[in-house]
Backbone as a ProteinNet text record, in pm:
[ID]
protein_1_A
[PRIMARY]
MKIDINSLKKIAHLARLEFDERGAKKMTRDMTQILDWVEKLNELDTSEVEPLITMSSEVNVMREDKVGEHLDHEKGLKNAPQRDSDYFRVPKVME
[TERTIARY]
-3743.1	-3666.5	-3595.5	-3472.5	-3391.6	-3368.4	-3399.7	-3371.5	-3231	-3145.3	-3011.9	-3010	-2901.7	-2891.3	-2900.4	-2848.5	-2855.7	-2999.7	-3076.2	-3218	-3293.3	-3262.9	-3327.6	-3294.9	-3170.2	-3132.5	-3209.2	-3227.5	-3304.3	-3449.9	-3509.4	-3648.7	-3661.8	-3568.9	-3572.5	-3561.3	-3476.3	-3462.2	-3593.2	-3654.9	-3780.5	-3892.9	-3892.2	-3997.2	-3960.2	-3845	-3796.6	-3786.8	-3729.1	-3709.9	-3562.2	-3534.7	-3396.3	-3386.3	-3280.4	-3257	-3114.6	-3097.3	-2961	-2923.3	-2802.1	-2755.5	-2841.9	-2876.5	-2958.9	-3099.2	-3156.7	-3289.3	-3290.3	-3182	-3172.9	-3168	-3094.7	-3088.8	-3226.3	-3296.4	-3429	-3526.4	-3521	-3610.7	-3581.4	-3454.8	-3417.5	-3478.4	-3467.4	-3527.1	-3678.9	-3742.7	-3889.3	-3937.7	-3870.8	-3913.4	-3891.3	-3784.7	-3760.1	-3870.3	-3912.9	-4022	-4152	-4180.1	-4302.1	-4298.9	-4187.7	-4176.9	-4183.2	-4125	-4134.5	-4280.2	-4355.1	-4497	-4576.4	-4547.9	-4615.9	-4583	-4457.3	-4419.8	-4495.9	-4513.8	-4589.6	-4734.9	-4791.8	-4928.9	-4940.2	-4836.9	-4839	-4843.5	-4811.2	-4817	-4961.1	-5053.3	-5192.7	-5265.2	-5357.9	-5442.7	-5561.2	-5565.2	-5673.5	-5765.1	-5760	-5840.7	-5990.6	-6032.3	-6174.9	-6216.3	-6126.2	-6154.3	-6196.3	-6312	-6359.3	-6271.4	-6238.7	-6159.9	-6238.9	-6169	-6232.2	-6252.4	-6364	-6388.6	-6341.1	-6357.7	-6316.5	-6266.4	-6180.9	-6129	-6217.9	-6312.1	-6398.5	-6532.3	-6589.3	-6721.4	-6832	-6793.1	-6892.4	-6963.2	-7089.4	-7169.7	-7188.5	-7169.7	-7186.1	-7335.2	-7375.9	-7515.5	-7532.1	-7615.2	-7635.6	-7761.1	-7758.8	-7876.5	-7917.6	-8040.8	-8090.7	-8031.1	-7992.7	-7942.8	-8057.7	-8031.7	-8133.5	-8069.3	-8140.3	-8093.3	-8118	-8016	-8029.3	-7971.4	-7962.9	-7905.7	-7755	-7701.3	-7557.2	-7510.6	-7381.5	-7324.1	-7316.7	-7349.4	-7325.4	-7176.3	-7133	-6991.2	-6926.2	-6988.8	-6930.8	-6919.5	-7021.3	-7014.9	-6907.2	-6889	-6786.7	-6646.6	-6624.6	-6491.7	-6475.7	-6581.1	-6581.8	-6465.5	-6436.6	-6333.2	-6199.4	-6184.6	-6058.7	-5946.9	-5834.4	-5723.1	-5671.2	-5668.3	-5628.7	-5719.1	-5759.1	-5843	-5803.5	-5837.4	-5806.1	-5934.7	-6007.2	-6138.5	-6232.5	-6232.1	-6328.4	-6269.4	-6140.6	-6076.2	-5999.6	-5977.4	-5887.7	-5745.2	-5661.2	-5519.8	-5449.5	-5366.9	-5293.4	-5145.9	-5059.3	-4915.5	-4882.3	-4784.6	-4737.8	-4673	-4707.7	-4649.8	-4550.8	-4548.5	-4454.6	-4385	-4259	-4181.8	-4190.8
1590.7	1631.9	1509.2	1524.9	1414.6	1432.9	1330.2	1329.8	1273.7	1348.4	1295.6	1238	1176.1	1106.3	1204	1325.9	1425.7	1469.8	1489.6	1524.5	1411.6	1288.1	1172.7	1166.5	1193.8	1191.6	1296.7	1416.1	1521.4	1479.6	1424.7	1378.4	1266.1	1172.7	1059.1	1107.6	1205.8	1260.5	1323.4	1404.2	1469.4	1367.9	1259.2	1157.7	1047.9	1060.4	961.3	822.3	818	693.2	658.2	530.2	485	391.1	407.1	320.8	270.4	145.1	99.7	150	122.4	178.5	130.9	4	-50.9	10.2	20.5	79.1	225.7	296.8	438.4	456.4	370.1	379.7	354.6	254.4	223.2	337.8	391.5	500.8	624.8	650.5	764.1	748.1	628.6	603.8	619.7	561.5	567.4	711.5	788.7	927.6	1011.9	984	1054.9	1024	898.2	860.8	931.2	939.1	1005.5	1153.1	1219.6	1361.4	1385.4	1293.8	1304.7	1293.4	1204.4	1186.2	1312.4	1370.9	1494.3	1606.7	1617	1718.5	1698	1572.5	1542.4	1587.3	1564.4	1608.1	1760.7	1830.3	1976	2034.8	1954.1	2000.9	2008.2	1941	1939	2066.6	2107.1	2222.2	2172.1	2208.8	2163.2	2278.3	2387	2503.9	2476.6	2381.5	2350.1	2226.9	2174.5	2052.4	2088.7	2035.3	2058.4	1980.9	2039.3	1966.5	1848.3	1742.4	1625.7	1649.2	1601.3	1606.7	1476.8	1368.5	1237.4	1153.1	1059.1	971	848.7	829.3	711.8	749.3	657	681.5	626.5	566.5	511.4	622.8	596.4	693	641.8	729.2	690.7	681.4	566.7	547.2	591.4	690.5	743.4	680.4	663.7	613.2	715.2	705.6	796.5	758.8	857.6	831.9	786.9	682.7	633.8	616.2	655.3	634.7	487.8	421.8	280.5	254.3	127.1	89.4	112.5	142.6	158.3	84.7	59.3	-10.2	84.8	32.7	115.1	109.3	194.1	210.5	78.7	8.5	-115.5	-223.1	-238.3	-338	-301.5	-173.3	-129.1	-162	-161.1	-190.1	-335.3	-414.3	-551.8	-636	-629.5	-712.7	-641.5	-525.7	-452.7	-531.7	-549.7	-622.9	-553.5	-422.1	-343.5	-221.5	-186.3	-68.1	5.1	130	213.7	287.3	236.5	285.9	303.1	417.9	445.3	440.4	402.9	414.3	287.5	268.3	164.6	207.5	114.4	143.3	86.1	167.2	124.8	156	82.7	110.4	250.2	309.9	442.9	432.3	523.6	520.4	633.7	731.2	842.5	864.2	897.2	925.1	1071.2
-657.1	-540.1	-484.3	-451.3	-400.7	-251.2	-175.6	-31.6	-12.3	51.9	81.4	223.2	257.3	385.9	502.9	485.8	593.7	619.5	510.1	526.3	595.5	555.5	617.5	766.9	802.3	944	1024.1	965.3	1033.1	1051	944.3	950.9	1051.8	1049.3	1142.3	1286.6	1309.1	1444	1490.8	1404.5	1440.4	1463.3	1385.3	1396.6	1496.4	1558.2	1654.7	1591.4	1470.2	1397.7	1395	1386.1	1373.8	1255.3	1175.1	1059.9	1063.4	1021.6	996.5	856.9	813.1	685.6	568.2	568.1	459.6	461.6	581.3	595	555.4	586.1	552	400.4	331.5	185	123.7	174.3	122.6	152.8	272.1	309.3	226.1	198.3	113.7	-25.1	-81.6	-214.4	-209.3	-106.8	-94.9	-79.5	5	27.2	-98	-169.6	-295	-395.5	-404.1	-494.4	-455.3	-326.9	-280.3	-319.3	-294.2	-327.2	-477.7	-556.9	-702.5	-746.8	-685	-716.9	-681.8	-565.9	-525.3	-622.8	-664.5	-762.8	-893.6	-932.8	-1054.3	-1038.2	-921.9	-896.2	-899.8	-855.5	-855.7	-996.6	-1097.3	-1235.2	-1286.6	-1220.2	-1264.2	-1225.7	-1311.7	-1281.4	-1199.3	-1073.4	-984.9	-944.5	-1019.8	-982.6	-989	-1072.4	-1086.5	-1004.9	-923.3	-847.3	-706.3	-664.3	-528	-429.3	-315.7	-215.2	-159.7	-127.5	-66.8	81.7	131.5	275	338.2	265	315.2	199.2	227	123	103.4	191.3	186.1	124.5	50.2	-7.5	82.1	193.3	284.3	360	390.7	463.8	605.4	701.9	841.4	873.9	923.6	959.8	1103.9	1124.5	1258.6	1319.5	1447.3	1517.2	1621.5	1661.2	1762.4	1898	1976	2110.2	2198.6	2275.6	2368.4	2505.3	2607.7	2743.8	2777.2	2827.7	2862.7	2999.8	3031	3159.5	3157.5	3271.5	3282.7	3407.8	3411.8	3527.1	3645.6	3760.6	3878.2	3910	3997.7	4027.6	4071.8	4159.5	4213.7	4106	4022.4	3914.9	3813.5	3789.3	3695.7	3741.6	3871.3	3927.1	3968.8	3956.4	4007.9	3954.2	3826.3	3765.7	3747.2	3808.4	3795.8	3862.1	3791.3	3852.7	3978.7	3975	4092.3	4096.8	4217.4	4233	4359.7	4363.8	4478.7	4514.9	4605.9	4648.9	4529.9	4464.8	4357.7	4216.9	4200.5	4070.7	4034.3	3901.8	3854.8	3885.8	3926.3	3940.6	3819.6	3758.6	3637.7	3658.4	3587.7	3601.2	3550.6	3613.6	3572.6	3435	3345.1	3211.1	3188.1	3276.4	3262.9	3396.1	3385.7	3507.4	3541
[MASK]
+++++++++++++++++++++++++++++++++++++++++++++++++++++++++++++++++++++++++++++++++++++++++++++++

């Protein structure tokens, strides 16, 4: 499958990405290679293959939950750069 520049522009718009002309050409080639690889994978018979749950072979080591000491409210706010009575004050991130 070949990604053309118009398809890339639509994808970039949806993903909120911006490319200059050189970057767009490289991204078009890269995305075309990815889609070609996926098409190649689709040629394989995977009917007997179990789905993967995780890509990692590592096992998560769980520990028992234990109740421990916690910070009281005042100690938790002690080093806050700005606070408003009971809460941290942070800069507004949305208008």
